[in-house]
C-alpha positions, 0 to 999 in steps of 0.5 A, a space after each residue: 489479502 483478507 484485510 484488503 478492500 482493493 481489487 488491484 491487490 486482489 487481482 495482482 495477487 491472484 495472478 501471481 498465485 496462478 503462476 505459482 501453481 500453474 504447472 501443478 496439473 502437468 507435473 502430477 496426473 493423480 488428482 489427490 496428489 495434485 490437490 495436495 501439492 496445490 494446497 502446499 504451494 498455496 500455503 507456501 505462497 501465503 507465508 512468503 507474501 506475509 513475510 514481505 512487509 517485514 523484509 520491506 521494513 528491514 530495508 526501508 527503515 534505514 532511510 529514516 534518520 534520527 529526528 526526521 519529519 515524515 509525511 504520509 498519506 492515508 492508512 498503509 500497513 506497509 508504511 506502518 510496518 516500516 515506521 514500527 521498524 524505525 521505532 524498534 531501532 530507537 529512532 526518534 521521528 515525527 509524522 504528518 498524516 493527511 486525514 484522507 477523505 472521504 473515509 478518514 483513514 489517516 486518522 486510523 494511521 494516526 491512532 496506530 502511531 500514537 500507540 507507538 508513542 510517535 509524535 503525530 500531526 493530522 493535517 487536511 488533505 488540502 494542506 499538503 503543499 503547506 506541510 511539505 516544506 516542513 517534511 524531510 521525506 514522504 513515504 506512501 504505500 500503494 494498492 498496485 504497481 503498474 507496468 509503466 512504473 506508476 502506482 495506483 493508490 488512494 486519491 491524493 497521492 498524485 498531488 502529494 508526489 507533485 508537491 514533493 517533486 516541486 520542493 525537492 523532497 524524497 518520495 518513497 513508495 513501499 509495496 509488496 511484490 504481489 501488488 505488481 499488476 499487469 496494467 499499462 494505463 496511459 493516464 489517470 483516466 485510463 485506469 479501469 473503474 474497478 481499480 479506481 474504487 474500493 470493492 465496497 464502493 463498487 458494490 454499493 453502486 451496483 446495488 443502487 445504494 445512495 453513496 451520499 
């Protein structure tokens, strides 16, 4: 979670960790022993979630066929790990990546894939509908998975999903289990502001900084 700037993942991961250690104080009355067990369980929890991306990659890279043209959105470490696994499996494929305004995180993803010698094309966010007909499948990550089965992710993911459905393209979301959050939004406007924006954006607003 150290590299995560999303309050969704931090919130859901924190809730999962609390459930993981919640009975410790009842099992051990001695404080020093209780503290030791909590630290051990915390380290075990971190090891498990750190291995989750590898498990997802092992399961999901099989959906990528040789010669596939993949469309993805912004920068996702889980998606990147899946594509790395596909490269390791000697699969040949190309990737279309939206530039993902306003932080241009898609270019960060493109740079990472270039290091893997994967053919990459960075496209405008507004060009999703045009590029969709060229793509064989869409793979995106998620900052959070809510209780109604929907996801919270970088702005632009919704329009990509709508375009994929309209053109009958497979749309896959890859996310770790610690990103399942206890939230049931009725629509996009129902999502709390703290989950809509990055942590640094919220901090800037609270401090009255100019976001232009």
